N, C-alpha and C positions, 0 to 999 in steps of 0.2 A: 421512658423514652425508650422506644424499641425502633433497633435499626437493623435493615437486612441488607445482606452484600449483593448485588444486581451485577456487578461485572467487577472485573481486578479491582476498578480504584472508584466504583458509584456507592455514592452509600446514598439509600433510597429511606427516608423516614415517614412513616404516612403520618398526616394532620388530621387532625379532631374539627371537623369543622362541621356543623349541625346540617343535616340535608332536609329537613321538616318532611321525611317521607319518600323525598325524591329517589331515583334509583339509577343505578349507572354512574356516578360520578365518584374518581378515585381520586383524593387532592392529597398528595408527599410533597416531602424536600428533597430538592437531591441538592447530595455534599453539600448542605447548609447554605447556596448559595442561592437559590429560587424555590421556585413552587412550580409546580407540576398539577395541573387538574386534567386527569385523563377521563373521555366523554363519552357514553355510547347512549345517544339520547333514540326513544323507542314512542310507542303510542301510549305506553305504561295506562293502559287503561281512563284514560284522562276525555272525555269528548269535546272539551276546549283546549289543555294544555300539551299536545301530544308533543312529541319531536322536538320543532326549536322552543315549542313551549315549555317543554322541560328544563331546557339551559336556560331560558328567560327569568326563569323562577326562582333557578340555582341561583342567575347573573344576581340578581334582586336581593337573594340573602346574602352576596360575599362581594359584592360590589368595593365598596369601600376598603376590603382586604385586598381583592385582586390589585385596586389600584394605585394603595399602596406599599404592596410587597410586590417585588419581583417575581410577577408570575404569569406560565406559559399554560396555554389552553390547548389543547389539542384531542382530536380524534374522529370519530364515527359521528356525526351530526344529523344526520339522514337529513338535510335539508339545503335548499335552496332560493336564493332568490326568483327564481323563475315559478315556485310554488306559494308566493307571496300571496295573501289573500287579503283586498283592502281594508275590510272592518274590523281587522288586527290592529291591534297594540306593540305586538309581539311578534312579531316575524321574521323572518330572516334578516328581512333588510334593515327589521328596529335594533333586532341585538348585533349587528355587524354597528353602526351607528352608536349605538351604547356601548361598545366596546371602545371603537375611536374616541370616544369621548373622553374615557379615562387613559387615550394614548397605546390601547392596544387594536393590532392588524392584521390582517390574514398574511405571515410569511410567502406565500403561492402568489398571492394580489400581487404584495409590495414587490416582490423580486419578478413576477413576470409581467407586469403593467396592466394587467388583466381585468376588465369590472367583474363584480359579481355578478353572476347569472350567465357571462359570455368565457368561460373557460375553455381553453382549447383541450385542455388534458383531463378526460375525465378518471374518475377515481372510484367508479360504480358502473356496473355492467349489469344490468337487473337481468338476473334470470342468466348469467352470463352472457348473452348477446349483444352484440357488436351496436347494431340497430339500438340497443336503447343503455344509452352512457351519458351517465351525468358525473356533477363534481360534487359532492356530497361531503367528505371528509378533507378537514380543516387545522391547521396548527396557526393560532392567533399569539403573540408576543412582542412585550412591552416595543416602544420603537429604540431604547439605548440599546436593542439585545440585538439592532441590527446592524450590523456591520459589513462595508463595499466589502470584496472581495472574500467573507471570512462567512458572512452569510447563505447558507444551500438550502434547496429544496428541491427534492426531484419525487415524482409519482412513478411507481413500479410500471413496469411494462408486462401491457395484458400477454403477450404476446407468455410471455412466461409464467405470471400469477393467475392465469384465466382457469385452469386446470385444477387450480386448490382454494379460487375464492373471487366472489363476485365483485366484492371491492379488493381494490389495486394498496397496496401499503403506499404509506406517503412520511417518505423520509427527511429533514432536515437537520441540520446543523445552524445554532447560534451563537453565542455568544453570551457568557456569565459575565 
């Protein structure tokens, strides 16, 4: 049982969740009160299960655990409903639906009342170009972590962040 002090009062414990060779998923326990799965999906040399397909496979491995343990899933999914492929059962819309079935929803979409694929705040400016903007970064949380007036989310301002990265930070506050 290994703990790291990440901030003055925050304890982070790495969780030993199997990954079946999937890369760039970091499950951890925060202050013994909830799980956090940090996500960065990539092509992963997979012709079929790249990007959101990588998370879909991870979700299949851990759906019951995510459902039964208070779990937040967040990070760079490199995905949006606008890129759904009709012949795939694991596209972005399917992942959002499966998460919804276990009472996990996007904090951004819930608070701003926007539909998937119709986001007004981009999180990526491809090649740092404002004309190539997309919403690809998400924070998903259980419904019992949403509290009116206490749950917040914001996307970093491109004017501040584009000189540092093409991805904008997504900052959120939830209730544990």
